[in-house]
C-alpha positions, 0 to 999 in steps of 0.5 A, a space after each residue: 488762836 489768840 481768843 483761846 489763849 486769852 480765854 485760859 488767861 483770864 482775870 478771874 482765873 489769876 492770882 492778885 497778890 502786892 508786889 511791895 508786900 511780896 517784897 517784905 514778907 516773902 512771895 508765898 505769905 503774899 499770895 496765902 494773906 491774898 488768898 486768905 484776905 479774898 476767902 474772909 471778905 466773901 465769908 463776911 459779905 455772906 454773915 459766914 463768919 463765926 463767933 470769933 471773926 474765924 472762917 475756915 479753908 482746907 489745904 486743897 482748896 488754897 492749893 486751888 487758889 494759889 498753886 502751893 503745896 500743902 507743905 508751903 501753905 504749912 510755912 507760909 501759915 507760920 510766918 503769917 502767924 509770926 508775923 501777927 498778920 493772921 491767928 488759926 485754930 482748929 474747931 469742930 468736929 471733923 476738925 478743920 482749920 480757922 483762920 483769922 485776919 488781925 483787922 490791925 492795918 498797922 501791922 502791914 504798914 509797918 511790915 511795908 514801911 519797914 521794907 521801904 527804909 531797908 531798901 538799898 539805894 540800887 544806884 549807889 550800893 557802892 558808894 553810900 557816902 555819895 551825894 545822893 543820900 538826900 534824894 534816897 531820903 526824899 524817895 523814902 518818905 515819899 514811898 512811905 507817904 504813899 502808904 500812909 494814903 492807903 489808911 484812907 482809902 476803901 479796899 476792894 478784895 475780888 471774891 475767890 
């Protein structure tokens, strides 16, 4: 029985989302962004991006990858566009929705840094003037340093 569960829940049938990004922009937005990153990576690796570095994805395809309904996708995609993480365009006959990931990693880092800076002190919510302010500042500095280190790492996105 446990082997059947393993086969059902194996890693190649999961959704990968960065928790910090989800906290910063919303879970559905992070799920869609992660799925689009995977598709963009696949299309780029296969040399299939168009002349504007765009790729298409149908609502049905995204729903298969994320379980999000078309309406949930629309809201999340609109928010990702507002945040300037992606851009979209309707192209072709029949018309298809094309996506482009904004290659400016500084936008994502700003969102993560803003979330860390605005994270409440869980231990001392009721007394912000307590002596733990220095500890919180140090913790935030360490988080920001960790984010800054991401710039120097190679990112590998799973093929979708």
